[in-house]
N, CA and C atoms as an extended XYZ file, in Angstrom:
555
Properties=species:S:1:pos:R:3:atomname:S:1:resname:S:1:resid:I:1 pbc="F F F"
N        36.173       72.567      -15.528 N   MET     1
C        36.484       71.948      -14.251 CA  MET     1
C        37.019       70.543      -14.493 C   MET     1
N        38.109       70.222      -13.881 N   GLN     2
C        38.724       68.897      -14.003 CA  GLN     2
C        38.229       68.023      -12.859 C   GLN     2
N        37.851       66.805      -13.170 N   PHE     3
C        37.363       65.871      -12.164 CA  PHE     3
C        38.188       64.605      -12.268 C   PHE     3
N        38.802       64.202      -11.202 N   VAL     4
C        39.604       62.982      -11.209 CA  VAL     4
C        39.045       62.035      -10.162 C   VAL     4
N        38.797       60.812      -10.584 N   TRP     5
C        38.286       59.789       -9.686 CA  TRP     5
C        39.348       58.717       -9.611 C   TRP     5
N        40.012       58.616       -8.494 N   CYS     6
C        41.107       57.670       -8.351 CA  CYS     6
C        40.760       56.674       -7.260 C   CYS     6
N        40.863       55.403       -7.568 N   PHE     7
C        40.530       54.364       -6.608 CA  PHE     7
C        41.753       53.998       -5.788 C   PHE     7
N        41.521       53.493       -4.572 N   PRO     8
C        42.601       53.266       -3.615 CA  PRO     8
C        43.767       52.437       -4.128 C   PRO     8
N        43.518       51.421       -4.942 N   ASN     9
C        44.639       50.582       -5.365 CA  ASN     9
C        45.360       51.145       -6.580 C   ASN     9
N        44.891       52.275       -7.097 N   GLY    10
C        45.581       52.965       -8.175 CA  GLY    10
C        45.432       52.329       -9.544 C   GLY    10
N        44.649       51.266       -9.658 N   ARG    11
C        44.530       50.604      -10.955 CA  ARG    11
C        43.643       51.374      -11.928 C   ARG    11
N        42.663       52.097      -11.408 N   LYS    12
C        41.745       52.796      -12.294 CA  LYS    12
C        41.715       54.274      -11.927 C   LYS    12
N        41.976       55.117      -12.886 N   THR    13
C        41.852       56.550      -12.696 CA  THR    13
C        41.105       57.098      -13.895 C   THR    13
N        40.012       57.791      -13.619 N   PHE    14
C        39.212       58.362      -14.687 CA  PHE    14
C        39.281       59.867      -14.557 C   PHE    14
N        39.479       60.539      -15.651 N   SER    15
C        39.605       61.978      -15.611 CA  SER    15
C        38.511       62.606      -16.455 C   SER    15
N        37.752       63.508      -15.867 N   GLY    16
C        36.754       64.262      -16.592 CA  GLY    16
C        35.356       63.695      -16.460 C   GLY    16
N        34.387       64.582      -16.150 N   LYS    17
C        32.997       64.161      -16.025 CA  LYS    17
C        32.430       63.594      -17.314 C   LYS    17
N        32.773       64.147      -18.492 N   PRO    18
C        32.203       63.562      -19.711 CA  PRO    18
C        32.551       62.079      -19.857 C   PRO    18
N        33.788       61.710      -19.563 N   PHE    19
C        34.190       60.307      -19.666 CA  PHE    19
C        33.367       59.445      -18.712 C   PHE    19
N        33.239       59.903      -17.469 N   LEU    20
C        32.496       59.131      -16.469 CA  LEU    20
C        31.033       58.979      -16.861 C   LEU    20
N        30.462       60.019      -17.444 N   THR    21
C        29.073       59.966      -17.881 CA  THR    21
C        28.929       59.036      -19.082 C   THR    21
N        29.812       59.169      -20.065 N   GLU    22
C        29.759       58.321      -21.263 CA  GLU    22
C        29.929       56.847      -20.925 C   GLU    22
N        30.766       56.550      -19.954 N   GLU    23
C        31.027       55.161      -19.573 CA  GLU    23
C        29.983       54.611      -18.610 C   GLU    23
N        29.010       55.430      -18.213 N   GLY    24
C        27.926       54.954      -17.363 CA  GLY    24
C        28.214       54.968      -15.874 C   GLY    24
N        29.232       55.715      -15.444 N   TYR    25
C        29.552       55.785      -14.019 CA  TYR    25
C        28.831       56.942      -13.324 C   TYR    25
N        28.464       57.970      -14.085 N   LEU    26
C        27.723       59.114      -13.563 CA  LEU    26
C        26.512       59.360      -14.443 C   LEU    26
N        25.475       59.918      -13.831 N   GLU    27
C        24.306       60.329      -14.601 CA  GLU    27
C        23.807       61.661      -14.065 C   GLU    27
N        23.058       62.345      -14.898 N   GLN    28
C        22.448       63.604      -14.494 CA  GLN    28
C        20.941       63.372      -14.556 C   GLN    28
N        20.309       63.022      -13.403 N   PRO    29
C        18.906       62.620      -13.417 CA  PRO    29
C        17.947       63.709      -13.894 C   PRO    29
N        18.293       64.966      -13.658 N   HIS    30
C        17.444       66.080      -14.082 CA  HIS    30
C        18.328       67.132      -14.732 C   HIS    30
N        17.765       67.881      -15.639 N   THR    31
C        18.521       68.900      -16.363 CA  THR    31
C        19.202       69.874      -15.417 C   THR    31
N        18.516       70.245      -14.355 N   SER    32
C        19.073       71.250      -13.446 CA  SER    32
C        19.882       70.651      -12.294 C   SER    32
N        20.032       69.337      -12.276 N   SER    33
C        20.761       68.719      -11.157 CA  SER    33
C        22.211       68.445      -11.525 C   SER    33
N        22.993       68.193      -10.510 N   GLY    34
C        24.376       67.780      -10.725 CA  GLY    34
C        24.425       66.310      -11.096 C   GLY    34
N        25.611       65.800      -11.296 N   ARG    35
C        25.773       64.389      -11.648 CA  ARG    35
C        25.911       63.558      -10.382 C   ARG    35
N        25.317       62.377      -10.427 N   VAL    36
C        25.373       61.447       -9.299 CA  VAL    36
C        25.844       60.095       -9.816 C   VAL    36
N        26.444       59.292       -8.948 N   PRO    37
C        26.894       57.967       -9.398 CA  PRO    37
C        25.715       57.080       -9.795 C   PRO    37
N        25.919       56.277      -10.811 N   THR    38
C        24.945       55.263      -11.206 CA  THR    38
C        25.219       54.006      -10.379 C   THR    38
N        24.373       52.999      -10.545 N   ASP    39
C        24.635       51.723       -9.868 CA  ASP    39
C        26.011       51.201      -10.273 C   ASP    39
N        26.348       51.373      -11.553 N   ARG    40
C        27.653       50.921      -12.041 CA  ARG    40
C        28.790       51.690      -11.358 C   ARG    40
N        28.603       52.992      -11.159 N   GLY    41
C        29.608       53.801      -10.479 CA  GLY    41
C        29.783       53.389       -9.029 C   GLY    41
N        28.665       53.179       -8.337 N   TYR    42
C        28.750       52.705       -6.950 CA  TYR    42
C        29.415       51.337       -6.883 C   TYR    42
N        29.070       50.453       -7.819 N   ARG    43
C        29.640       49.097       -7.815 CA  ARG    43
C        31.160       49.170       -7.941 C   ARG    43
N        31.657       49.982       -8.876 N   LEU    44
C        33.095       50.120       -9.063 CA  LEU    44
C        33.752       50.683       -7.800 C   LEU    44
N        33.136       51.702       -7.232 N   PHE    45
C        33.647       52.316       -6.010 CA  PHE    45
C        33.726       51.294       -4.873 C   PHE    45
N        32.667       50.528       -4.695 N   VAL    46
C        32.625       49.539       -3.611 CA  VAL    46
C        33.635       48.427       -3.849 C   VAL    46
N        33.651       47.859       -5.044 N   ASP    47
C        34.559       46.743       -5.324 CA  ASP    47
C        36.019       47.139       -5.158 C   ASP    47
N        36.387       48.282       -5.691 N   GLU    48
C        37.773       48.726       -5.600 CA  GLU    48
C        38.138       49.114       -4.170 C   GLU    48
N        37.244       49.795       -3.500 N   GLY    49
C        37.528       50.249       -2.148 CA  GLY    49
C        37.568       49.132       -1.124 C   GLY    49
N        36.768       48.087       -1.333 N   LEU    50
C        36.766       46.976       -0.380 CA  LEU    50
C        38.112       46.273       -0.339 C   LEU    50
N        38.799       46.230       -1.468 N   GLU    51
C        40.129       45.621       -1.483 CA  GLU    51
C        41.059       46.365       -0.526 C   GLU    51
N        41.023       47.683       -0.596 N   LYS    52
C        41.880       48.478        0.288 CA  LYS    52
C        41.432       48.320        1.733 C   LYS    52
N        40.135       48.350        1.962 N   TYR    53
C        39.616       48.220        3.320 CA  TYR    53
C        40.054       46.898        3.932 C   TYR    53
N        39.927       45.830        3.190 N   ALA    54
C        40.307       44.509        3.703 CA  ALA    54
C        41.799       44.457        4.007 C   ALA    54
N        42.607       45.077        3.146 N   ASP    55
C        44.055       45.059        3.347 CA  ASP    55
C        44.491       45.927        4.524 C   ASP    55
N        43.932       47.132        4.634 N   GLU    56
C        44.417       48.098        5.615 CA  GLU    56
C        43.672       48.073        6.937 C   GLU    56
N        42.370       47.974        6.887 N   GLU    57
C        41.582       48.166        8.090 CA  GLU    57
C        41.073       46.863        8.676 C   GLU    57
N        40.653       45.958        7.828 N   GLY    58
C        39.999       44.755        8.322 CA  GLY    58
C        38.627       45.116        8.843 C   GLY    58
N        37.970       44.154        9.369 N   ALA    59
C        36.629       44.387        9.885 CA  ALA    59
C        36.697       44.571       11.394 C   ALA    59
N        37.183       45.703       11.826 N   GLY    60
C        37.313       45.977       13.252 CA  GLY    60
C        35.964       46.114       13.927 C   GLY    60
N        35.963       45.989       15.242 N   GLU    61
C        34.717       46.098       15.974 CA  GLU    61
C        34.237       47.537       15.943 C   GLU    61
N        32.930       47.699       15.813 N   ASP    62
C        32.314       49.009       15.751 CA  ASP    62
C        30.997       48.921       16.499 C   ASP    62
N        30.817       49.751       17.494 N   SER    63
C        29.603       49.662       18.290 CA  SER    63
C        28.520       50.604       17.801 C   SER    63
N        28.739       51.308       16.703 N   ASP    64
C        27.758       52.255       16.196 CA  ASP    64
C        26.808       51.551       15.240 C   ASP    64
N        25.705       51.074       15.756 N   PHE    65
C        24.718       50.380       14.934 CA  PHE    65
C        23.655       51.366       14.477 C   PHE    65
N        24.075       52.497       13.895 N   SER    66
C        23.139       53.561       13.579 CA  SER    66
C        22.376       53.344       12.285 C   SER    66
N        22.861       52.490       11.386 N   ASP    67
C        22.122       52.223       10.164 CA  ASP    67
C        21.106       51.125       10.421 C   ASP    67
N        20.120       51.071        9.565 N   LEU    68
C        19.086       50.055        9.709 CA  LEU    68
C        19.700       48.680        9.565 C   LEU    68
N        19.519       47.833       10.559 N   ALA    69
C        20.037       46.466       10.492 CA  ALA    69
C        18.856       45.522       10.567 C   ALA    69
N        18.835       44.547        9.685 N   LEU    70
C        17.798       43.534        9.702 CA  LEU    70
C        18.464       42.205        9.981 C   LEU    70
N        17.957       41.457       10.900 N   ALA    71
C        18.509       40.132       11.158 CA  ALA    71
C        17.361       39.140       11.119 C   ALA    71
N        17.473       38.124       10.305 N   TYR    72
C        16.424       37.130       10.170 CA  TYR    72
C        16.796       35.882       10.955 C   TYR    72
N        15.959       35.492       11.874 N   TYR    73
C        16.179       34.284       12.662 CA  TYR    73
C        14.852       33.562       12.721 C   TYR    73
N        14.782       32.423       12.050 N   ARG    74
C        13.533       31.681       11.891 CA  ARG    74
C        12.502       32.632       11.323 C   ARG    74
N        11.399       32.839       12.069 N   ASP    75
C        10.356       33.750       11.603 CA  ASP    75
C        10.399       35.077       12.347 C   ASP    75
N        11.535       35.382       12.925 N   ILE    76
C        11.671       36.618       13.691 CA  ILE    76
C        12.532       37.591       12.889 C   ILE    76
N        12.112       38.820       12.844 N   LEU    77
C        12.864       39.844       12.134 CA  LEU    77
C        13.105       40.990       13.103 C   LEU    77
N        14.365       41.279       13.397 N   TRP    78
C        14.693       42.401       14.268 CA  TRP    78
C        15.053       43.590       13.408 C   TRP    78
N        14.559       44.735       13.794 N   LYS    79
C        14.861       45.952       13.044 CA  LYS    79
C        15.413       46.982       14.017 C   LYS    79
N        16.540       47.551       13.669 N   GLU    80
C        17.165       48.572       14.506 CA  GLU    80
C        17.631       49.726       13.631 C   GLU    80
N        17.650       50.913       14.201 N   GLY    81
C        18.239       52.055       13.525 CA  GLY    81
C        17.325       52.803       12.581 C   GLY    81
N        16.026       52.639       12.704 N   TRP    82
C        15.096       53.337       11.811 CA  TRP    82
C        15.339       54.836       11.803 C   TRP    82
N        15.453       55.409       12.984 N   GLU    83
C        15.576       56.860       13.092 CA  GLU    83
C        16.791       57.387       12.339 C   GLU    83
N        17.919       56.710       12.474 N   ALA    84
C        19.144       57.164       11.804 CA  ALA    84
C        19.007       57.091       10.289 C   ALA    84
N        18.419       56.031        9.790 N   VAL    85
C        18.253       55.898        8.341 CA  VAL    85
C        17.304       56.962        7.815 C   VAL    85
N        16.212       57.173        8.516 N   LEU    86
C        15.210       58.115        8.030 CA  LEU    86
C        15.658       59.568        8.125 C   LEU    86
N        16.763       59.822        8.806 N   ARG    87
C        17.324       61.183        8.846 CA  ARG    87
C        18.067       61.532        7.559 C   ARG    87
N        18.399       60.554        6.757 N   ALA    88
C        19.114       60.824        5.501 CA  ALA    88
C        18.268       61.763        4.646 C   ALA    88
N        18.908       62.692        3.955 N   PRO    89
C        18.175       63.697        3.176 CA  PRO    89
C        17.214       63.103        2.145 C   PRO    89
N        17.528       61.921        1.630 N   GLU    90
C        16.675       61.300        0.628 CA  GLU    90
C        15.243       61.125        1.126 C   GLU    90
N        15.103       60.876        2.425 N   PHE    91
C        13.798       60.530        2.971 CA  PHE    91
C        12.925       61.736        3.274 C   PHE    91
N        13.390       62.932        2.959 N   ALA    92
C        12.563       64.124        3.104 CA  ALA    92
C        11.439       64.122        2.070 C   ALA    92
N        11.612       63.352        1.017 N   GLN    93
C        10.594       63.250       -0.031 CA  GLN    93
C         9.695       62.052        0.269 C   GLN    93
N         8.392       62.285        0.306 N   ASN    94
C         7.446       61.218        0.631 CA  ASN    94
C         7.559       60.024       -0.300 C   ASN    94
N         7.777       60.264       -1.586 N   GLU    95
C         7.866       59.168       -2.549 CA  GLU    95
C         9.033       58.235       -2.216 C   GLU    95
N        10.156       58.806       -1.818 N   VAL    96
C        11.322       57.994       -1.454 CA  VAL    96
C        11.009       57.174       -0.205 C   VAL    96
N        10.364       57.791        0.761 N   LEU    97
C         9.992       57.087        1.988 CA  LEU    97
C         9.039       55.930        1.684 C   LEU    97
N         8.058       56.162        0.839 N   LEU    98
C         7.127       55.093        0.454 CA  LEU    98
C         7.847       53.975       -0.294 C   LEU    98
N         8.756       54.342       -1.192 N   ASN    99
C         9.534       53.323       -1.904 CA  ASN    99
C        10.395       52.509       -0.944 C   ASN    99
N        10.935       53.166        0.075 N   PHE   100
C        11.773       52.460        1.044 CA  PHE   100
C        10.951       51.444        1.837 C   PHE   100
N         9.753       51.826        2.245 N   THR   101
C         8.919       50.866        2.979 CA  THR   101
C         8.528       49.695        2.086 C   THR   101
N         8.271       49.956        0.818 N   LYS   102
C         7.976       48.869       -0.127 CA  LYS   102
C         9.211       47.984       -0.305 C   LYS   102
N        10.380       48.600       -0.419 N   PHE   103
C        11.637       47.868       -0.534 CA  PHE   103
C        11.826       46.944        0.670 C   PHE   103
N        11.613       47.470        1.882 N   LEU   104
C        11.768       46.661        3.095 CA  LEU   104
C        10.791       45.493        3.115 C   LEU   104
N         9.559       45.745        2.688 N   THR   105
C         8.565       44.669        2.623 CA  THR   105
C         9.016       43.596        1.649 C   THR   105
N         9.500       44.010        0.478 N   ASP   106
C        10.005       43.047       -0.513 CA  ASP   106
C        11.139       42.211        0.067 C   ASP   106
N        12.079       42.868        0.745 N   VAL   107
C        13.222       42.156        1.324 CA  VAL   107
C        12.741       41.163        2.378 C   VAL   107
N        11.849       41.599        3.266 N   GLU   108
C        11.340       40.712        4.313 CA  GLU   108
C        10.671       39.473        3.725 C   GLU   108
N         9.916       39.662        2.648 N   GLN   109
C         9.192       38.541        2.051 CA  GLN   109
C        10.096       37.604        1.266 C   GLN   109
N        11.223       38.096        0.788 N   ASN   110
C        12.055       37.299       -0.118 CA  ASN   110
C        13.419       36.891        0.423 C   ASN   110
N        13.797       37.352        1.602 N   ILE   111
C        15.146       37.085        2.116 CA  ILE   111
C        15.386       35.588        2.312 C   ILE   111
N        14.345       34.828        2.556 N   LYS   112
C        14.505       33.381        2.767 CA  LYS   112
C        15.063       32.690        1.526 C   LYS   112
N        14.893       33.332        0.369 N   ARG   113
C        15.391       32.745       -0.880 CA  ARG   113
C        16.839       33.132       -1.179 C   ARG   113
N        17.477       33.809       -0.255 N   ALA   114
C        18.860       34.253       -0.477 CA  ALA   114
C        19.775       33.054       -0.674 C   ALA   114
N        20.790       33.251       -1.495 N   LYS   115
C        21.765       32.189       -1.767 CA  LYS   115
C        22.584       31.897       -0.522 C   LYS   115
N        22.817       30.629       -0.303 N   ARG   116
C        23.685       30.208        0.801 CA  ARG   116
C        25.090       30.004        0.246 C   ARG   116
N        26.066       30.066        1.116 N   GLY   117
C        27.428       29.749        0.705 CA  GLY   117
C        28.310       30.951        0.433 C   GLY   117
N        27.715       32.111        0.217 N   LYS   118
C        28.519       33.323        0.042 CA  LYS   118
C        28.453       34.087        1.356 C   LYS   118
N        29.589       34.290        1.997 N   PRO   119
C        29.555       34.911        3.320 CA  PRO   119
C        29.051       36.354        3.319 C   PRO   119
N        29.267       37.085        2.222 N   LEU   120
C        28.851       38.485        2.179 CA  LEU   120
C        28.469       38.853        0.756 C   LEU   120
N        27.347       39.530        0.618 N   GLU   121
C        26.903       40.044       -0.679 CA  GLU   121
C        26.557       41.517       -0.516 C   GLU   121
N        26.905       42.307       -1.523 N   ILE   122
C        26.524       43.716       -1.549 CA  ILE   122
C        25.680       43.925       -2.794 C   ILE   122
N        24.442       44.356       -2.590 N   TYR   123
C        23.530       44.635       -3.694 CA  TYR   123
C        23.328       46.142       -3.769 C   TYR   123
N        23.635       46.715       -4.914 N   ILE   124
C        23.520       48.154       -5.102 CA  ILE   124
C        22.396       48.424       -6.088 C   ILE   124
N        21.419       49.197       -5.645 N   GLY   125
C        20.326       49.580       -6.519 CA  GLY   125
C        19.598       48.397       -7.123 C   GLY   125
N        19.537       48.383       -8.435 N   LYS   126
C        18.771       47.364       -9.159 CA  LYS   126
C        19.406       45.981       -9.139 C   LYS   126
N        20.598       45.842       -8.578 N   GLU   127
C        21.229       44.522       -8.456 CA  GLU   127
C        20.501       43.642       -7.442 C   GLU   127
N        19.710       44.250       -6.570 N   ASN   128
C        19.082       43.517       -5.475 CA  ASN   128
C        18.063       42.508       -6.001 C   ASN   128
N        18.262       41.207       -5.725 N   PRO   129
C        17.344       40.191       -6.227 CA  PRO   129
C        16.045       40.103       -5.429 C   PRO   129
N        15.943       40.823       -4.332 N   PHE   130
C        14.777       40.712       -3.465 CA  PHE   130
C        13.737       41.787       -3.718 C   PHE   130
N        14.071       42.805       -4.503 N   SER   131
C        13.146       43.902       -4.768 CA  SER   131
C        13.510       44.552       -6.096 C   SER   131
N        12.494       45.025       -6.805 N   ASN   132
C        12.767       45.719       -8.067 CA  ASN   132
C        12.861       47.233       -7.874 C   ASN   132
N        12.855       47.685       -6.641 N   ILE   133
C        13.024       49.108       -6.354 CA  ILE   133
C        14.522       49.375       -6.275 C   ILE   133
N        15.032       50.182       -7.176 N   GLY   134
C        16.475       50.336       -7.329 CA  GLY   134
C        17.106       51.531       -6.652 C   GLY   134
N        16.432       52.140       -5.697 N   ASP   135
C        16.965       53.348       -5.070 CA  ASP   135
C        17.807       53.093       -3.827 C   ASP   135
N        17.927       51.840       -3.418 N   PHE   136
C        18.565       51.531       -2.143 CA  PHE   136
C        19.596       50.427       -2.304 C   PHE   136
N        20.448       50.289       -1.303 N   SER   137
C        21.465       49.239       -1.308 CA  SER   137
C        21.302       48.362       -0.079 C   SER   137
N        21.920       47.179       -0.160 N   MET   138
C        21.801       46.222        0.932 CA  MET   138
C        23.074       45.400        1.017 C   MET   138
N        23.578       45.239        2.230 N   ILE   139
C        24.725       44.372        2.502 CA  ILE   139
C        24.181       43.202        3.310 C   ILE   139
N        24.385       41.981        2.821 N   VAL   140
C        23.823       40.789        3.463 CA  VAL   140
C        24.955       39.844        3.825 C   VAL   140
N        24.891       39.304        5.031 N   CYS   141
C        25.906       38.368        5.502 CA  CYS   141
C        25.208       37.170        6.144 C   CYS   141
N        25.688       35.968        5.822 N   GLU   142
C        25.161       34.775        6.480 CA  GLU   142
C        25.592       34.776        7.935 C   GLU   142
N        24.766       34.166        8.777 N   CYS   143
C        25.073       34.130       10.199 CA  CYS   143
C        24.513       32.847       10.798 C   CYS   143
N        25.271       32.243       11.704 N   ASP   144
C        24.780       31.086       12.450 CA  ASP   144
C        24.023       31.590       13.665 C   ASP   144
N        22.854       30.997       13.884 N   PHE   145
C        22.051       31.347       15.044 CA  PHE   145
C        21.958       30.125       15.951 C   PHE   145
N        21.219       30.233       17.000 N   ALA   146
C        21.118       29.145       17.976 CA  ALA   146
C        20.572       27.863       17.348 C   ALA   146
N        20.962       26.741       17.934 N   ARG   147
C        20.486       25.411       17.559 CA  ARG   147
C        20.718       25.079       16.088 C   ARG   147
N        21.831       25.510       15.540 N   GLY   148
C        22.180       25.162       14.166 CA  GLY   148
C        21.409       25.905       13.091 C   GLY   148
N        20.565       26.829       13.476 N   GLN   149
C        19.814       27.609       12.495 CA  GLN   149
C        20.753       28.582       11.794 C   GLN   149
N        20.538       28.750       10.498 N   GLN   150
C        21.295       29.755        9.755 CA  GLN   150
C        20.338       30.810        9.251 C   GLN   150
N        20.832       32.014        9.157 N   GLY   151
C        20.028       33.111        8.669 CA  GLY   151
C        20.923       34.189        8.103 C   GLY   151
N        20.391       35.381        8.058 N   PHE   152
C        21.102       36.494        7.455 CA  PHE   152
C        21.023       37.717        8.344 C   PHE   152
N        22.049       38.522        8.262 N   VAL   153
C        22.063       39.848        8.860 CA  VAL   153
C        22.258       40.792        7.684 C   VAL   153
N        21.481       41.867        7.661 N   ALA   154
C        21.579       42.789        6.529 CA  ALA   154
C        21.554       44.225        7.018 C   ALA   154
N        22.241       45.073        6.291 N   ILE   155
C        22.174       46.517        6.500 CA  ILE   155
C        21.634       47.095        5.205 C   ILE   155
N        20.568       47.865        5.318 N   VAL   156
C        19.975       48.482        4.136 CA  VAL   156
C        19.923       49.988        4.335 C   VAL   156
N        19.944       50.703        3.230 N   GLY   157
C        19.869       52.152        3.302 CA  GLY   157
C        20.029       52.758        1.924 C   GLY   157
N        20.229       54.064        1.870 N   PRO   158
C        20.401       54.734        0.580 CA  PRO   158
C        21.658       54.232       -0.130 C   PRO   158
N        21.685       54.381       -1.442 N   LYS   159
C        22.849       53.921       -2.215 CA  LYS   159
C        24.134       54.610       -1.783 C   LYS   159
N        24.040       55.767       -1.195 N   ARG   160
C        25.249       56.485       -0.795 CA  ARG   160
C        25.683       56.126        0.628 C   ARG   160
N        25.242       54.975        1.125 N   MET   161
C        25.625       54.552        2.485 CA  MET   161
C        27.139       54.381        2.588 C   MET   161
N        27.695       54.420        3.783 N   PRO   162
C        29.136       54.199        3.965 CA  PRO   162
C        29.453       52.695        3.880 C   PRO   162
N        29.677       52.202        2.679 N   TYR   163
C        29.823       50.762        2.438 CA  TYR   163
C        30.931       50.125        3.269 C   TYR   163
N        32.113       50.710        3.275 N   TYR   164
C        33.250       50.079        3.961 CA  TYR   164
C        32.993       49.988        5.458 C   TYR   164
N        32.476       51.049        6.022 N   ARG   165
C        32.153       51.054        7.445 CA  ARG   165
C        31.085       50.007        7.741 C   ARG   165
N        30.074       49.925        6.889 N   ASN   166
C        28.989       48.977        7.115 CA  ASN   166
C        29.431       47.528        6.925 C   ASN   166
N        30.354       47.281        6.008 N   VAL   167
C        30.900       45.923        5.860 CA  VAL   167
C        31.634       45.542        7.145 C   VAL   167
N        32.433       46.451        7.677 N   GLY   168
C        33.113       46.195        8.945 CA  GLY   168
C        32.122       45.988       10.078 C   GLY   168
N        31.074       46.787       10.088 N   LEU   169
C        30.044       46.683       11.112 CA  LEU   169
C        29.341       45.332       11.059 C   LEU   169
N        28.966       44.915        9.875 N   ILE   170
C        28.236       43.653        9.749 CA  ILE   170
C        29.135       42.469       10.096 C   ILE   170
N        30.400       42.520        9.677 N   HIS   171
C        31.340       41.449       10.048 CA  HIS   171
C        31.535       41.410       11.565 C   HIS   171
N        31.677       42.566       12.180 N   SER   172
C        31.856       42.623       13.631 CA  SER   172
C        30.644       42.058       14.355 C   SER   172
N        29.457       42.433       13.896 N   PHE   173
C        28.234       41.935       14.521 CA  PHE   173
C        28.150       40.419       14.419 C   PHE   173
N        28.366       39.887       13.219 N   VAL   174
C        28.284       38.437       13.015 CA  VAL   174
C        29.345       37.722       13.847 C   VAL   174
N        30.571       38.240       13.850 N   ASP   175
C        31.640       37.623       14.653 CA  ASP   175
C        31.284       37.608       16.137 C   ASP   175
N        30.809       38.737       16.650 N   LEU   176
C        30.440       38.809       18.065 CA  LEU   176
C        29.274       37.879       18.385 C   LEU   176
N        28.284       37.852       17.502 N   TRP   177
C        27.115       36.988       17.709 CA  TRP   177
C        27.531       35.519       17.734 C   TRP   177
N        28.311       35.112       16.750 N   GLU   178
C        28.726       33.711       16.674 CA  GLU   178
C        29.666       33.349       17.822 C   GLU   178
N        30.518       34.281       18.242 N   LYS   179
C        31.396       34.049       19.390 CA  LYS   179
C        30.554       33.840       20.653 C   LYS   179
N        29.529       34.650       20.794 N   ARG   180
C        28.621       34.538       21.943 CA  ARG   180
C        27.939       33.174       21.951 C   ARG   180
N        27.521       32.706       20.788 N   LEU   181
C        26.883       31.388       20.702 CA  LEU   181
C        27.847       30.279       21.105 C   LEU   181
N        29.096       30.373       20.656 N   ARG   182
C        30.095       29.348       21.004 CA  ARG   182
C        30.348       29.313       22.508 C   ARG   182
N        30.331       30.468       23.153 N   LEU   183
C        30.551       30.525       24.597 CA  LEU   183
C        29.396       29.900       25.373 C   LEU   183
N        28.194       29.984       24.832 N   LYS   184
C        27.023       29.429       25.514 CA  LYS   184
C        26.953       27.911       25.398 C   LYS   184
N        27.646       27.345       24.427 N   ARG   185
C        27.562       25.890       24.209 CA  ARG   185
C        28.328       25.124       25.221 C   ARG   185
């Protein structure tokens, strides 16, 4: 079977599962399972695809807030979309569900230490500085809140989340929120 992985900008094309596995882009977690992307594979996919998304689509408005969104404002944490996230097939396994709740707790406790100055960060698996649980991904964006307060808006979920859609979603949310604040002033 021939497998070709071609990225939107055409700069990287990999042919054949053995190559992708040897280079660390795919792994076979169990003998009887198929191959799945590694953190490195997801990172390459996201980085290459975001270039195309930014060029072609931009961060258009999207009213579908179906993924888990976390927004930190002072000591308040809003959580939305639990049901949609927990419908993902990964969460049918109790261990994954328990790891996800631990991951969320880690993020809640450590998000205040997030770096300022970068408008958007995407953490895939073990790249996440807020938790050592590597089964999930997180997109974090800085946001201005009322009275000069700054905080973060984040979307978290399984590593196979729709990254480009979620980047557009988070940008749209932050833009709308900040626009709303400017109108109130």
